[in-house]
C-alpha positions as CSV (number, residue, x, y, z in Angstrom):
1,M,-22.4,20.8,-8.2
2,S,-21.0,18.1,-5.8
3,T,-19.0,15.2,-7.2
4,L,-21.7,12.8,-6.1
5,L,-24.5,14.7,-8.0
6,A,-22.2,15.0,-11.0
7,E,-21.8,11.2,-11.0
8,I,-25.5,10.7,-10.8
9,E,-26.1,13.2,-13.6
10,R,-23.7,11.2,-15.9
11,F,-25.6,8.1,-14.9
12,Y,-29.0,9.6,-15.8
13,D,-27.7,10.5,-19.2
14,A,-26.0,7.2,-19.9
15,V,-28.8,4.8,-18.9
16,P,-31.5,5.6,-21.5
17,R,-29.0,5.8,-24.4
18,R,-28.9,2.0,-24.4
19,R,-32.4,1.7,-25.7
20,A,-33.3,5.2,-26.9
21,D,-32.4,7.8,-29.5
22,A,-31.4,11.1,-28.1
23,E,-32.7,14.4,-29.6
24,D,-31.0,17.6,-28.5
25,H,-33.3,20.5,-27.9
26,G,-30.9,23.1,-26.6
27,A,-30.7,22.8,-22.8
28,L,-32.9,19.7,-22.9
29,T,-32.4,16.2,-24.3
30,L,-35.4,14.1,-25.3
31,F,-34.9,10.3,-25.1
32,I,-37.1,8.4,-27.6
33,R,-37.3,4.7,-26.9
34,R,-36.4,2.2,-29.6
35,G,-38.8,-0.7,-29.7
36,D,-41.1,-1.9,-26.9
37,G,-40.9,-1.1,-23.2
38,W,-41.6,1.8,-20.9
39,P,-41.2,5.2,-22.6
40,Y,-38.4,7.6,-21.6
41,Y,-38.5,11.3,-20.9
42,A,-36.7,14.6,-21.4
43,R,-34.0,15.8,-19.0
44,P,-31.4,18.6,-18.9
45,T,-28.7,18.1,-21.5
46,L,-25.5,16.9,-19.9
47,G,-23.0,19.7,-19.5
48,A,-25.3,22.4,-20.8
49,R,-24.9,25.9,-19.4
50,G,-27.6,28.4,-18.9
51,A,-31.2,28.2,-17.5
52,V,-34.0,26.2,-19.1
53,S,-36.9,28.4,-20.0
54,A,-40.6,27.7,-20.1
55,E,-40.3,28.1,-23.9
56,D,-37.7,25.3,-24.0
57,V,-40.1,23.0,-22.0
58,A,-43.0,23.9,-24.3
59,A,-41.0,23.1,-27.4
60,V,-40.1,19.6,-26.1
61,R,-43.7,19.0,-25.1
62,A,-44.8,19.8,-28.6
63,R,-42.3,17.2,-29.9
64,Q,-43.5,14.6,-27.4
65,R,-47.0,15.1,-28.6
66,Q,-45.9,14.8,-32.2
67,L,-44.3,11.5,-31.4
68,S,-47.3,10.3,-29.2
69,I,-45.1,9.7,-26.2
70,P,-45.7,10.9,-22.6
71,E,-45.0,14.5,-21.9
72,A,-42.5,13.7,-19.1
73,F,-39.4,15.4,-17.7
74,E,-37.0,14.3,-15.0
75,W,-34.1,16.1,-13.3
76,V,-32.3,16.7,-10.0
77,L,-33.4,20.1,-8.5
78,E,-30.0,20.9,-7.0
79,T,-28.3,20.2,-10.3
80,T,-30.7,22.2,-12.5
81,P,-32.2,24.9,-10.3
82,G,-35.0,26.8,-11.9
83,L,-36.3,24.1,-14.1
84,D,-39.1,23.4,-11.7
85,A,-40.4,27.0,-12.2
86,A,-40.0,26.8,-15.9
87,A,-41.9,23.5,-16.1
88,E,-44.7,24.9,-14.0
89,A,-44.8,28.0,-16.2
90,A,-45.2,25.7,-19.2
91,G,-48.2,24.1,-17.6
92,L,-46.7,21.0,-16.0
93,H,-47.2,19.6,-12.6
94,V,-43.9,19.1,-10.7
95,R,-43.5,16.4,-8.1
96,R,-40.5,16.8,-5.8
97,C,-39.2,13.5,-4.3
98,P,-36.4,12.8,-1.8
99,L,-33.3,11.5,-3.5
100,L,-31.3,9.2,-1.3
101,V,-27.8,7.5,-1.5
102,L,-26.7,4.4,0.3
103,R,-24.2,5.2,3.0
104,G,-22.1,2.2,4.1
105,E,-23.6,-1.3,4.1
106,P,-27.3,-2.0,3.6
107,V,-29.2,-3.0,6.8
108,P,-31.0,-6.3,6.3
109,A,-34.6,-6.2,7.3
110,A,-36.3,-8.8,9.5
111,L,-38.9,-10.8,7.6
112,P,-41.8,-13.1,8.6
113,E,-40.9,-16.8,8.4
114,D,-43.3,-17.4,5.5
115,I,-41.5,-15.0,3.2
116,A,-38.6,-15.9,0.9
117,L,-36.3,-13.3,-0.8
118,S,-34.4,-13.9,-4.1
119,I,-32.9,-12.3,-7.2
120,V,-35.2,-13.0,-10.1
121,A,-33.7,-15.2,-12.9
122,A,-34.7,-15.1,-16.6
123,H,-36.1,-18.6,-16.4
124,D,-38.2,-17.9,-13.3
125,P,-41.5,-19.7,-13.7
126,D,-43.3,-16.8,-11.9
127,L,-41.9,-14.2,-14.2
128,A,-45.3,-12.8,-15.3
129,A,-46.5,-12.7,-11.7
130,V,-43.4,-10.9,-10.6
131,Q,-43.8,-8.3,-13.3
132,A,-47.5,-7.9,-12.5
133,V,-46.8,-7.1,-8.8
134,A,-45.6,-3.7,-9.8
135,H,-48.6,-3.0,-12.0
136,V,-51.0,-3.7,-9.1
137,A,-48.8,-2.0,-6.5
138,F,-48.4,1.3,-8.4
139,G,-52.0,1.2,-9.5
140,A,-53.1,1.7,-5.9
141,L,-53.8,5.4,-5.0
142,S,-51.7,5.3,-1.8
143,T,-49.1,3.3,0.0
144,A,-51.6,2.1,2.6
145,T,-52.7,-1.5,3.0
146,G,-55.7,-2.6,0.9
147,P,-57.6,-5.6,-0.5
148,A,-55.6,-6.1,-3.8
149,G,-53.5,-9.2,-3.5
150,P,-52.5,-12.4,-5.3
151,A,-55.8,-12.7,-7.2
152,E,-55.4,-9.2,-8.7
153,R,-51.7,-9.9,-9.4
154,D,-52.5,-13.0,-11.3
155,A,-55.3,-11.3,-13.3
156,A,-52.8,-8.6,-14.2
157,A,-50.2,-11.2,-15.2
158,A,-52.6,-12.7,-17.7
159,T,-53.1,-9.4,-19.5
160,L,-49.5,-8.0,-19.6
161,P,-48.8,-6.4,-22.9
162,A,-46.6,-8.7,-24.9
163,G,-44.1,-6.0,-25.8
164,L,-43.6,-4.9,-22.2
165,A,-43.2,-8.5,-21.0
166,A,-40.7,-9.2,-23.8
167,A,-38.7,-6.1,-23.0
168,W,-38.6,-7.0,-19.3
169,H,-37.4,-10.5,-20.1
170,A,-34.7,-9.2,-22.4
171,S,-33.4,-6.9,-19.6
172,L,-32.9,-9.9,-17.4
173,I,-31.0,-11.8,-20.1
174,E,-28.8,-8.9,-21.0
175,G,-28.2,-8.0,-17.3
176,A,-29.3,-4.4,-17.9
177,M,-31.7,-4.7,-15.0
178,V,-31.5,-6.7,-11.9
179,H,-34.8,-7.7,-10.2
180,A,-35.6,-9.0,-6.7
181,A,-38.8,-10.4,-5.3
182,A,-40.2,-11.3,-1.9
183,R,-42.6,-14.3,-2.1
184,G,-45.1,-15.8,0.2
185,R,-44.5,-19.5,0.9
186,G,-48.1,-20.4,1.6
187,G,-51.5,-19.3,2.9
188,A,-53.6,-16.5,1.5
189,L,-50.5,-14.5,0.5
190,T,-48.6,-16.9,-1.8
191,G,-46.2,-16.2,-4.6
192,P,-44.6,-12.8,-5.5
193,L,-45.7,-10.1,-3.1
194,C,-43.1,-7.3,-3.4
195,V,-40.7,-6.6,-6.3
196,G,-38.0,-4.1,-7.1
197,S,-35.2,-3.6,-9.6
198,Y,-32.0,-1.7,-10.2
199,Q,-30.5,-0.3,-13.4
200,H,-26.8,0.4,-13.7
201,A,-24.2,2.3,-15.7
202,L,-20.8,3.7,-15.1
203,D,-20.5,1.8,-11.8
204,V,-23.6,3.5,-10.5
205,A,-26.9,1.7,-9.6
206,E,-30.4,3.2,-9.2
207,I,-33.0,1.1,-7.4
208,V,-36.4,1.6,-9.0
209,G,-39.9,0.2,-9.0
210,V,-40.0,-1.1,-5.5
211,G,-43.7,-2.0,-5.0
212,T,-45.7,-4.2,-2.7
213,L,-49.2,-5.7,-3.2
214,P,-51.6,-3.6,-1.0
215,A,-52.7,-6.8,0.9
216,A,-49.0,-7.6,1.8
217,R,-48.0,-4.1,3.0
218,R,-46.7,-3.2,6.5
219,R,-44.7,-6.4,6.8
220,G,-41.2,-4.9,5.9
221,L,-41.1,-6.4,2.4
222,A,-40.2,-3.2,0.6
223,A,-37.2,-2.6,3.0
224,A,-36.1,-6.2,2.6
225,V,-36.2,-6.1,-1.2
226,T,-34.4,-2.8,-1.3
227,A,-31.6,-4.1,1.0
228,T,-31.3,-7.2,-1.2
229,L,-30.9,-5.1,-4.3
230,A,-28.4,-2.8,-2.6
231,R,-26.3,-5.7,-1.5
232,H,-26.4,-7.3,-5.0
233,A,-25.3,-4.0,-6.5
234,L,-22.4,-3.6,-4.1
235,N,-21.3,-7.1,-4.8
236,A,-21.4,-6.5,-8.5
237,G,-18.9,-3.6,-8.1
238,M,-21.2,-0.6,-8.0
239,R,-19.6,2.3,-6.1
240,T,-22.8,4.4,-5.7
241,V,-26.3,3.1,-5.1
242,F,-29.2,5.5,-5.0
243,L,-32.9,5.8,-5.3
244,S,-35.8,8.3,-5.3
245,A,-38.7,8.0,-2.8
246,Q,-42.3,8.8,-3.6
247,N,-42.6,10.9,-0.5
248,D,-41.2,11.5,3.0
249,D,-43.0,8.4,4.5
250,V,-41.5,6.1,1.8
251,A,-38.1,7.8,2.3
252,R,-38.1,6.8,6.0
253,V,-38.4,3.1,4.9
254,Y,-35.3,3.5,2.8
255,E,-33.5,5.4,5.6
256,R,-33.9,2.3,7.8
257,V,-32.0,0.3,5.1
258,G,-29.1,2.8,5.2
259,F,-29.9,5.4,2.6
260,R,-29.5,9.1,3.4
261,R,-31.1,12.1,1.7
262,V,-28.8,14.1,-0.5
263,A,-31.0,16.0,-3.0
264,T,-34.4,16.3,-4.6
265,A,-35.5,14.4,-7.7
266,C,-38.2,16.1,-9.8
267,I,-40.7,14.7,-12.2
268,A,-42.9,17.0,-14.3
269,E,-46.0,15.8,-16.2
270,P,-49.2,17.3,-17.4
271,P,-51.7,17.7,-14.4
272,E,-54.4,15.2,-14.0
273,P,-57.9,16.3,-15.3
274,A,-59.1,16.9,-11.8
275,E,-56.2,19.2,-11.1
276,R,-56.8,21.1,-14.3
277,A,-60.5,21.5,-13.4
278,E,-59.5,23.0,-10.0
279,D,-57.2,25.5,-11.7
280,L,-60.0,26.6,-13.9
281,A,-62.6,26.9,-11.1
282,P,-63.6,30.4,-10.1
């Protein structure tokens, strides 16, 4: 394993321990979130030797079902080779995503004059709308432009679960997460349009959750938010800044900012009902 991937592996183990209890299941560690907020996942135990088997994955899945938490696993393919095959043998669907690391300085993105970029503060009056952007952005089935815009964002903001909103606000106050937003200054696309965040530990930062309202896509907002977060992380003393891209098309957006592919991030979850039906079809 390279020094860089070993550093990222230590980061992946450290981050959830702030807000989760860790259960050891042999070659896998299950992180169980304390309190409200997005649930965590299982991942390879730091420093464990030996292959992860399909039986190991099945045992953790049973524990996740017992706890009524998502059956989710995350890992780096090059660090834990063979876990993808074990997860698939245990009945999970594995997504393989480009993992990229910032090389050098982030490249600022040109933006339309009606867009403002900023780091989000805990007292931001648009806090609910900023958080709702991600819900709308990731609720779209693709990364293409679409009709969902400020109206859908504001509707989502009005129905945010209280626990998730409180956990997000607490992360801002504690500094555990740093959030950035691109906002429209006026016209049809007003207010928060694109958001992103980074989490950090051990002088390593991972940029996560970069999403743009479908109606505001193809304007360079995601690249601009990513560059802003990367610059903030470097200024805060982070020595490594990395992220995972949804697919190759999204990876190319990050490459324009200065990120380079170094590995493959894997996410394993139960297949969607349609996928299961296809598998059962004669």
